[in-house]
LUMGU-445488 format. One line per 2 residues: their letters; for each residue x, y, z of N, C-alpha, C. Coordinates in Angstrom, 3 decimals. Atoms other than C-alpha are relative to their C-alpha. Layout:
A	X/Y/Z/X/Y/Z/X/Y/Z; ...
// end
This chain:
XX	0.852/-1.205/0.170/0.023/-0.035/-0.136/0.885/1.175/0.129; -0.897/-1.148/0.390/1.434/3.367/-1.015/-0.467/0.846/1.430
XX	0.109/-1.051/-1.348/2.031/5.938/1.831/0.609/1.310/-0.659; -0.277/-1.237/0.850/2.059/9.142/-0.319/-0.032/1.324/0.889
XX	0.077/-1.415/-0.856/1.453/11.652/2.468/1.073/-0.316/1.306; -1.032/0.185/-0.954/4.488/10.443/4.681/1.099/0.544/-0.431
XX	-1.159/-0.779/-0.117/8.207/11.381/4.637/0.610/-0.026/-1.405; -0.566/-0.072/1.229/9.585/10.455/1.164/-0.724/0.841/-1.053
XX	0.639/-0.777/1.033/6.977/11.714/-0.869/-0.310/1.589/0.205; 0.098/-1.526/-0.239/6.652/15.152/0.771/1.234/0.809/0.072
XX	-1.273/-0.597/-0.200/10.328/15.867/0.809/0.250/1.262/-0.896; -0.441/-0.796/0.990/10.308/17.749/-2.299/-1.040/1.196/-0.119
XX	0.855/-1.134/-0.324/7.366/20.029/-1.347/0.470/1.233/0.741; -0.319/-1.026/-0.757/7.743/23.468/0.000/-0.284/-0.023/1.314
XX	0.073/0.127/-1.572/8.196/23.491/3.807/-0.592/-1.591/0.401; 0.357/1.345/-0.052/7.666/19.691/3.468/-1.512/-0.303/0.369
XX	1.555/0.134/0.047/3.989/20.019/2.923/-0.779/0.488/1.127; 0.799/-0.604/-1.231/3.084/22.123/6.061/-0.196/1.352/-0.256
XX	0.524/-1.334/0.155/1.381/25.237/6.338/-1.283/0.116/0.628; 1.258/-0.506/-0.481/-1.953/26.826/7.136/-1.218/-0.723/-0.516
XX	1.115/0.780/0.662/-5.137/24.800/6.557/-0.995/1.278/-0.167; 0.984/-1.227/0.198/-7.634/27.312/5.007/-1.425/-0.489/0.556
XX	1.411/0.202/-0.462/-10.648/25.568/6.510/-0.116/0.197/1.612; 0.016/-0.161/-1.356/-9.742/25.140/10.347/1.056/1.087/0.471
XX	-0.872/-1.152/-0.294/-7.078/27.973/10.405/1.306/-0.708/0.796; -1.167/0.473/-1.033/-4.363/25.670/12.294/1.224/0.378/-0.995
XX	-1.159/-0.296/0.663/-0.787/26.281/11.265/0.771/-1.098/0.332; -1.060/0.995/-0.220/2.269/24.195/10.843/-0.676/-1.251/-0.115
XX	0.655/1.376/0.048/0.009/21.184/9.986/0.225/-0.415/-1.482; -0.176/0.468/1.493/0.324/19.045/6.895/-1.279/0.226/-0.581
XX	1.095/-0.300/0.987/-1.654/20.318/4.165/0.046/-0.573/-1.319; -0.294/1.035/1.213/-1.654/17.429/1.593/-1.118/-0.381/-0.907
XX	1.284/0.538/0.866/-5.225/16.651/0.716/-0.675/0.997/-0.574; 0.660/-0.756/0.856/-6.895/18.118/-2.299/-1.436/-0.386/0.362
XX	1.387/-0.227/-0.163/-10.504/19.193/-1.885/-0.515/0.891/-1.097; 0.412/-1.133/1.015/-12.651/20.742/-4.682/-0.961/1.089/0.732
XX	0.792/-1.259/-0.541/-14.032/24.088/-3.790/-0.456/0.927/-1.244; 0.677/-0.721/0.979/-16.353/25.287/-6.657/0.992/-0.719/-1.202
XX	-0.921/0.165/1.045/-13.842/25.195/-9.745/1.525/-0.333/0.454; -1.322/0.341/-0.447/-10.710/25.234/-7.851/0.371/-0.971/0.918
XX	-0.359/0.954/-0.948/-8.839/22.642/-5.864/0.719/0.604/1.216; -1.083/-0.642/-0.815/-7.477/23.762/-2.554/0.606/-1.342/0.811
XX	-0.645/1.064/-0.874/-5.280/21.491/-0.166/-0.362/0.430/1.412; 0.418/0.001/-1.548/-6.572/20.998/3.440/0.777/-0.965/0.585
XX	-0.563/0.894/-0.695/-5.417/18.953/6.241/-0.848/-1.389/0.098; 0.775/1.320/-0.047/-6.471/15.495/7.189/-1.291/-0.157/0.583
XX	1.400/-0.032/-0.772/-9.028/16.024/9.674/-1.070/0.837/-0.698; 0.976/-0.769/0.739/-10.775/18.865/7.559/-0.545/-0.878/-1.371
XX	0.413/0.848/0.977/-10.688/16.342/4.570/-1.145/-0.927/0.373; 0.850/0.817/-0.651/-12.504/13.781/6.640/-1.364/0.682/0.390
XX	0.930/-0.832/-0.573/-14.944/16.435/8.076/-0.843/0.424/-1.362; 0.792/-0.449/1.142/-15.910/17.709/4.567/-0.557/-1.345/-0.479
XX	0.677/1.293/0.496/-16.553/14.075/3.401/-1.145/-0.310/0.842; 1.186/0.627/-0.874/-18.771/13.158/6.249/-1.103/1.190/-0.070
XX	1.100/-1.052/-0.039/-20.520/16.532/5.873/-0.317/0.799/1.379; 0.324/-0.868/-1.066/-19.973/18.303/9.064/0.854/1.158/-0.048
XX	-0.443/-1.229/0.457/-17.768/20.989/7.552/-0.271/0.422/-1.333; -0.015/-0.392/1.296/-18.046/22.823/4.484/0.981/1.072/-0.513
X	-0.806/-0.835/0.424/-15.805/24.736/2.283/-0.253/1.299/-0.317
// end
């Protein structure tokens, strides 16, 4: 099974894939998961990706 959101795959990303999540506003968290927001795709953290999928949060 692939582990794309762990160490080796995120080494080439700026700041190792860390930043501020646009949904929950947490800083220095891995922002690696793409979510469709209208026409654009934004990158969110793991917990916000799951919350959007379950319908408890909206973009």
